[in-house]
N, C-alpha and C positions, 0 to 999 in steps of 0.2 A: 169101534170101542172108544168110550169116553175116557179121558184122563180124569184123575180125581179133582184136578183144578177145574175142569169143565163141570164136573158134578157139583162142586161147591157153588157154582154160579146159579144153580137151581134153587138154592135156599132163599126163602122169602123172609122179609123183615116185617113184623106186624106191630105197630105202635100201640102202646097202652093195653097190652095183654100180658098177664092176667089182671093187671090193674094199672091205673094211670102212672106214667113215668117209666114203665118197663117196655123195652124194645125186644119183643119175642122173636127168636130165630126159629123159623118153622122149617123142619127137616123133611116134612112129608113129601115135597116134590122130589127129593132125592130118593126116598124110599119107593116111590111109585115108578121110577125109571130104572129098569133092571140093569142096564149097562152102567148107569151112574152109581147105583148102590154097590154093584160089584167092584167098581173102581175104588170106591171108598174103603171097602173091606180089604182089597188087595194092598192098598197103601198102608193101612194100619198094620197088617200082617208084615209087610216089608220093613217097617220101622221097629218092630218089637224085638225084644231080647228073647232068648230061649226061655220058655215058661212051661210050667206044668198045668196051669189052669188059667182060664179067662173068667173074670168076675165082671158082672154088669150091674149098674145101679138102675133101679126101677125109675121110671118105666122105659123111657126112650133109650137108655143105655143098654137095656136087655137086647134090643133089636140088633145093634151093632156087635155087642159082645157074643151073642149066640152064633152069629154068622162067622165071626173071627175064630171062635172055638171050633166050629165045624170045619173051617178051612184048615186050621192047624191040626185037626184030628185029636183034640184034647177036650177035657171036661169044661162045662160052663157052670158057674156058681152065681145064683141070683142073690143080690143084696136088695132087700125089700123094705117097703114102708112098714112101720110098726103095725103089728097085728095081722100080718098077711102070711106068716110062716106057720105051718101046722106042728112043727116039732120044737124041741128045746132050742131056744135062740138067745143070743146076746144082742144088746142094742146100744146105740150111741145117738145122743141128741146133737143137733147142729143148727146153725143159723142160715137162713136164706136171705136173698136180697129183699124179700118181701114177707118175712115171717120166720117161724121155727118149725122144725120137723124132727123125725126120728127114724133111723134105719136099723134093720136087724139082719142077722145072718145065723144060720143053723150052727150050733156049737161043733158039730162033726162035719162041716162042709169041706174043710180043707185040711189035709194032713200037715202036721208040724213040719216045718222046713221047706214046704213047697214054695215054688216061685210063681208069682201071680201077676198077670197083666190086668189092670182095672180099666174099664171103659165106661164113659158116660158121653152124652151127646154134646153138651155145651158146658164150658167152664165159666162160672160166674164168680161168686165170692170165694170159692174153694171150700165152702162149708160142707157141702154134700160129699165131695170126693175125700175131704179130710176125715170125715166120719167113717167112710168106707175103708180108708187106709187103716184107721185105728182098729176097726173090727177085724180086718185081716191080720194085723199085727197081734191082736189079742189072742188069735188062734195060733200064734207062733209061726205064721207063714211070712214070706217076704214079698212085698210089693216091689217089683223091679221097674215097671213102667206103668204110666197112666196115659190113656189116649182119649182125645176129644175130636169131634168133627170141627168145632168152632169154639170161640170164647167171646166174652164181653169184656174187652180189655180195661174199660173204665172201672171195673169192680175189683181189679188187682188180684184175682184168684191165682194167676200164675205166680206172682210174687209171693203170696201167702204160702202156697204149696212148696215152692222151691226153697223158701226160708225154713219152713218146718220140716221138710223131708228132702234135704239136698242130695241124697243118694238115688232118689227115684228119677228116672228119665221121663220127661213130660213131652208128649207128642200132640201138637194141635195143628190139624191139617190146614186151617186158614192162615196160619202164620208162616207157611213154607214158601 
């Protein structure tokens, strides 16, 4: 059985992807190694508060969030890119380290007052997860924790999120 720290060593760094100057953190080697992937899921579960739902941000956040929700025996909520949800949705725009984007969630995805764990794979500028937090809050639910496999520390996403949402616990596995 691999520890989550061993699993993190499988991550590859790919320079200049998706554009020049970006150092992409490739999680696919973790995903293809069953014991490594399981150790990451167990570690996220062990750090999280008691929650009612796990929400994941498209696309790579879905992978971890769905597995964590399964492990906890609770529902998974997808937060998708604009135009991908078939039902009545609300949206938020946000900035990326290399552009702009928009996220959506179904209006009826989370009951009011629910406690939510948000998961994405990598914390960069904090724009994506900030938009996801706003969407959950607009539905009158509470984000208690956010979890990431890794971060790009130079982009200060951790600082941005902790400044804007001081009550939310931030779990980044590579910082442990």
